[in-house]
C-alpha positions as CSV (number, residue, x, y, z in Angstrom):
1,M,44.0,-18.6,31.6
2,V,41.8,-16.3,29.8
3,R,42.9,-14.9,26.3
4,F,42.0,-11.4,25.5
5,P,41.7,-10.1,21.9
6,S,44.9,-8.3,20.8
7,H,43.2,-5.0,20.7
8,F,42.5,-4.9,24.3
9,T,44.8,-2.4,26.3
10,S,46.8,-3.6,29.2
11,D,44.7,-1.6,31.6
12,L,41.6,-3.2,30.3
13,K,43.1,-6.6,30.5
14,D,44.3,-5.8,34.1
15,L,40.6,-4.7,35.1
16,L,39.0,-7.9,33.5
17,R,41.3,-10.2,35.3
18,N,40.7,-8.5,38.5
19,L,36.8,-8.9,37.8
20,L,37.2,-12.4,36.6
21,Q,39.3,-13.4,39.5
22,V,38.0,-16.9,40.8
23,D,39.3,-16.2,44.3
24,L,36.5,-14.2,46.0
25,T,39.1,-12.6,48.4
26,K,41.0,-11.3,45.5
27,R,38.1,-10.2,43.2
28,F,37.5,-6.5,42.5
29,G,34.1,-5.4,43.8
30,N,34.4,-7.9,46.8
31,L,37.5,-6.3,48.5
32,K,37.8,-3.8,51.4
33,N,37.2,-0.8,49.2
34,G,34.3,-2.5,47.4
35,V,33.1,-0.8,44.1
36,N,35.9,1.8,44.5
37,D,38.4,-0.6,43.5
38,I,36.6,-0.9,40.0
39,K,36.0,2.9,39.7
40,N,39.6,4.0,40.6
41,H,41.2,1.6,38.3
42,K,43.3,3.2,35.4
43,W,40.9,1.9,32.8
44,F,38.3,4.3,34.2
45,A,40.9,7.3,34.7
46,T,38.9,9.4,32.3
47,T,35.4,8.4,33.7
48,D,33.3,11.2,35.4
49,W,31.4,9.1,37.6
50,I,29.4,12.1,39.1
51,A,28.3,13.0,35.4
52,I,27.1,9.4,34.7
53,Y,25.2,9.6,38.1
54,K,23.5,12.9,37.0
55,K,22.7,11.2,33.6
56,E,24.9,14.0,31.9
57,V,26.8,11.5,30.0
58,E,25.4,10.5,26.4
59,A,25.2,6.7,25.9
60,P,27.8,5.3,23.4
61,F,25.1,3.0,22.0
62,I,21.2,3.2,22.3
63,P,19.6,0.0,20.8
64,K,16.5,0.3,18.8
65,C,13.5,-1.1,20.7
66,K,10.0,-1.7,19.2
67,G,8.3,-2.2,22.6
68,P,8.3,-3.8,26.0
69,G,8.6,-7.4,24.8
70,D,11.2,-6.6,21.8
71,T,14.1,-9.2,21.8
72,S,15.5,-8.4,18.4
73,N,18.7,-7.1,20.1
74,F,19.4,-10.7,21.4
75,D,20.8,-13.6,19.5
76,E,18.3,-16.2,18.6
77,Y,18.8,-19.8,20.1
78,E,17.3,-23.2,19.9
79,E,15.0,-23.8,22.9
80,E,16.2,-26.6,25.2
81,A,14.0,-29.2,26.5
82,L,13.2,-28.8,30.2
83,R,15.0,-31.6,32.2
84,I,13.8,-32.7,35.5
85,S,16.4,-33.8,37.7
86,S,16.3,-37.5,39.0
87,T,17.7,-36.4,42.4
88,E,16.5,-33.6,44.6
89,K,19.7,-32.0,46.0
90,C,18.0,-29.4,47.9
91,A,14.8,-31.1,48.9
92,K,15.4,-30.6,52.9
93,E,16.0,-26.8,52.4
94,F,13.0,-26.2,50.2
95,A,10.6,-28.8,52.1
96,D,8.1,-25.9,52.9
97,F,8.5,-24.0,49.7
């Protein structure tokens, strides 16, 4: 069970539960209506999708970027050593790769 912060609205919790659904046959975006299940959800009731498509909506946050390789907006973490598996699980599938 996923626990959400107390400041999340019930509509937001419902949307997230549907997006995080483990069962693919019940997950938003994967149902008969595709992305429209997401776009038509109550949490997006005030969203003007056409204005977003036309780039008429101001972004709520624009990160500062010093250049193409700037990673300052990402958390730093310790590099992990590369581990090579002792078994090749998909050797047959990638034989000619």
